[in-house]
C-alpha positions as CSV (number, residue, x, y, z in Angstrom):
1,X,127.4,157.5,262.7
2,X,128.1,157.8,266.4
3,X,124.7,159.2,267.5
4,X,125.7,158.6,271.2
5,X,127.8,161.8,270.8
6,X,124.6,163.7,270.0
7,X,122.2,162.0,272.3
8,X,124.5,161.6,275.3
9,X,123.5,161.6,278.9
10,X,125.0,165.1,278.9
11,X,123.5,167.5,276.4
12,X,126.3,168.5,273.9
13,X,127.8,171.9,274.6
14,X,129.5,173.5,271.6
15,X,131.3,176.8,271.3
16,X,133.5,179.1,269.2
17,X,135.0,182.5,269.9
18,X,131.6,184.3,269.4
19,X,128.8,181.8,270.1
20,X,127.8,179.0,272.4
21,X,125.4,176.2,271.4
22,X,123.7,174.7,274.5
23,X,120.5,173.3,275.9
24,X,117.4,175.5,275.8
25,X,116.0,175.7,279.4
26,X,112.7,177.1,280.8
27,X,114.6,180.2,281.9
28,X,115.0,181.1,278.2
29,X,111.2,181.2,277.7
30,X,111.1,185.0,276.9
31,X,113.8,184.8,274.3
32,X,112.3,181.7,272.7
33,X,108.9,183.3,272.7
34,X,110.3,186.5,271.1
35,X,111.6,184.3,268.2
36,X,108.4,182.2,267.7
37,X,106.1,185.2,268.1
38,X,107.7,187.0,265.1
39,X,106.1,186.3,261.7
40,X,109.2,187.5,259.8
41,X,111.4,184.9,261.4
42,X,109.4,182.1,259.8
43,X,108.6,183.7,256.4
44,X,110.8,181.0,254.7
45,X,110.3,178.2,257.2
46,X,107.9,175.4,257.5
47,X,107.1,176.5,261.0
48,X,104.0,178.4,262.1
49,X,104.6,181.3,264.5
50,X,103.3,180.9,268.0
51,X,101.7,183.9,269.7
52,X,100.9,182.3,273.0
53,X,103.7,182.1,275.6
54,X,102.2,179.0,277.3
55,X,102.3,177.2,274.0
56,X,106.0,178.1,273.6
57,X,106.7,177.0,277.2
58,X,105.3,173.6,276.3
59,X,107.4,173.5,273.2
60,X,110.6,173.7,275.3
61,X,109.4,170.5,277.0
62,X,108.9,169.0,273.5
63,X,112.5,169.9,272.7
64,X,113.5,167.7,275.6
65,X,111.2,164.9,274.6
66,X,112.5,164.8,271.0
67,X,116.1,164.7,272.4
68,X,115.2,161.8,274.7
69,X,113.6,160.0,271.7
70,X,116.8,160.6,269.8
71,X,114.9,162.1,266.9
72,X,115.9,165.7,266.9
73,X,118.2,168.0,268.8
74,X,117.7,171.8,269.2
75,X,120.5,173.9,270.5
76,X,120.0,177.5,271.8
77,X,122.5,179.8,270.1
78,X,123.9,182.3,272.6
79,X,126.1,185.2,271.8
80,X,129.3,185.1,274.0
81,X,129.3,188.8,274.5
82,X,125.8,188.5,276.0
83,X,126.4,185.3,277.9
84,X,122.9,184.2,278.7
85,X,121.0,185.8,275.9
86,X,119.5,183.3,273.5
87,X,119.6,184.8,270.0
88,X,118.6,181.8,267.8
89,X,118.0,178.1,267.5
90,X,119.9,175.6,265.4
91,X,118.8,171.9,265.0
92,X,119.8,168.6,263.6
93,X,117.0,166.2,262.7
94,X,116.1,163.2,260.4
95,X,119.2,161.2,261.4
96,X,119.5,158.6,258.6
97,X,121.7,155.8,259.9
98,X,121.7,153.9,256.6
99,X,122.9,156.8,254.5
100,X,124.8,158.3,257.5
101,X,123.3,161.8,256.9
102,X,121.4,164.4,258.9
103,X,119.3,167.5,258.0
104,X,120.0,170.8,259.7
105,X,118.0,174.1,260.1
106,X,118.3,177.3,262.0
107,X,116.5,180.6,262.8
108,X,117.3,183.7,264.7
109,X,115.7,186.6,266.6
110,X,115.2,189.4,264.1
111,X,117.6,191.8,266.1
112,X,120.5,189.4,265.4
113,X,120.1,189.0,261.6
114,X,123.1,189.9,259.5
115,X,125.6,189.8,262.3
116,X,127.5,186.6,261.2
117,X,126.1,184.6,264.1
118,X,124.3,182.0,261.8
119,X,127.5,181.4,259.8
120,X,129.4,180.9,263.1
121,X,126.8,178.6,264.7
122,X,126.6,176.5,261.6
123,X,130.4,176.2,261.4
124,X,130.5,174.8,265.0
125,X,127.7,172.4,264.3
126,X,129.2,171.1,261.0
127,X,132.5,170.6,262.8
128,X,130.8,168.6,265.6
129,X,128.7,166.5,263.1
130,X,131.7,165.6,260.9
131,X,134.4,165.2,263.5
132,X,132.6,163.9,266.6
133,X,129.5,162.2,265.3
134,X,131.2,161.0,262.1
135,X,128.3,162.0,259.8
136,X,129.0,161.6,256.1
137,X,126.4,164.1,254.7
138,X,124.7,167.2,256.1
139,X,121.8,168.5,254.2
140,X,119.6,171.7,254.4
141,X,116.3,172.3,252.6
142,X,115.8,176.0,251.8
143,X,112.9,177.9,250.2
144,X,114.3,179.5,247.0
145,X,113.6,183.1,248.2
146,X,115.6,182.6,251.4
147,X,118.7,184.4,250.2
148,X,120.1,185.0,253.7
149,X,120.0,181.3,254.6
150,X,121.6,180.3,251.3
151,X,124.5,182.7,252.0
152,X,125.1,181.1,255.4
153,X,125.2,177.6,253.8
154,X,127.5,178.7,250.9
155,X,129.9,180.4,253.4
156,X,130.2,177.0,255.2
157,X,131.1,175.1,252.1
158,X,127.6,173.7,251.2
159,X,126.8,173.2,247.5
160,X,123.4,173.8,246.0
161,X,122.5,170.4,244.6
162,X,119.2,171.1,243.0
163,X,115.6,172.2,243.2
164,X,112.7,170.0,244.2
165,X,109.7,171.5,242.6
166,X,106.4,171.4,244.5
167,X,107.8,168.4,246.4
168,X,107.1,169.2,250.1
169,X,104.2,170.4,252.2
170,X,105.3,172.9,254.8
171,X,103.1,174.0,257.7
172,X,101.6,177.4,256.9
173,X,103.0,177.4,253.4
174,X,101.3,174.6,251.6
175,X,103.2,172.8,248.9
176,X,106.5,174.4,248.3
177,X,109.6,174.3,246.1
178,X,112.8,173.6,248.0
179,X,116.5,174.0,247.1
180,X,118.7,171.3,248.5
181,X,122.1,172.1,249.9
182,X,124.5,169.4,250.9
183,X,128.0,169.1,252.3
184,X,130.0,165.8,252.3
185,X,132.6,165.0,254.9
186,X,135.3,164.5,252.1
187,X,134.7,168.1,250.9
188,X,134.7,169.4,254.5
189,X,138.1,167.9,255.1
190,X,139.5,169.7,252.1
191,X,138.8,173.2,253.7
């Protein structure tokens, strides 16, 4: 794992034809707040919605702190046709050097659901993690009812590996079942 590629002096900028993944800045506060303020966005996530804009402003600072601590990276997802409009967030966390794996997650502003942006953003991130960072395994933990997220993973070549019953405590949800989806570098190369 070449984690210097992730946690470089320069925040990694990733892009495709349709979306750009880049650093979330204070100027994006309104868009970030619109995401965190919506209960529906986090229906299947272990994240508690935030209804106070100051709290969300502080969180943007925490994104930076996590990045500097090399524990987690959150990219803003921007639609190219609306160049500075943040439409979602995608993250990589739990970098496990011994196993050479990472866990990913993503969520979007409700107005941008079902437009293929999550599939696109994940595709760019997977390419970066396998080709640049040299990760061997990418994993996602999904609540069984989260059909939309599962479709995004399957479209990107992930395989459902199993169900962990009552195995995790998620904020605001209590103890939950999680489906585990994984993608190995060797399978990615076959695409």
